[in-house]
C-alpha positions in Angstrom: 131.5 64.3 68.6 131.0 66.6 65.6 128.1 69.0 64.9 126.0 66.3 63.2 124.7 65.1 66.6 124.5 61.5 67.7 122.9 60.2 64.5 124.3 60.4 61.0 122.1 61.5 58.0 122.0 58.0 56.5 120.5 56.7 59.8 117.9 59.4 60.0 116.8 58.9 56.4 115.5 55.4 57.0 112.9 56.2 59.8 111.8 59.4 57.9 111.4 57.3 54.7 109.2 54.8 56.6 106.8 57.6 57.4 106.9 59.5 54.1 107.3 56.7 51.6 106.1 53.5 53.2 102.9 54.5 55.0 104.0 54.1 58.6 102.6 56.5 61.1 105.2 58.4 63.2 104.0 56.4 66.2 104.5 53.1 64.5 107.9 54.0 63.2 109.0 55.2 66.6 107.9 52.0 68.3 109.5 49.7 65.8 112.8 51.7 65.9 112.8 52.8 69.5 113.2 56.5 68.5 111.6 59.4 70.3 108.5 60.9 68.5 109.8 64.5 68.6 113.1 63.4 67.2 111.4 61.5 64.3 109.1 64.4 63.5 112.1 66.6 63.2 113.8 64.1 60.9 110.7 63.9 58.7 110.7 67.7 58.4 114.4 67.7 57.5 113.8 64.9 54.9 111.0 67.0 53.4 113.1 70.1 53.3 115.9 68.4 51.4 113.6 66.6 49.0 115.5 63.4 48.7 116.8 62.8 52.2 118.7 64.4 55.0 122.0 65.8 54.0 
């Protein structure tokens, strides 16, 4: 495994986009995608930092 962790940036962008662009709550997105809440909150912060998605 490389230093990107188990999830690629393209995969992380979709759940973060659901929260930021489509009106889902973090809880709703986590339930529908089976992702941990802490993980998704981190992805949302990364998405915001990069402006147009996780690099």
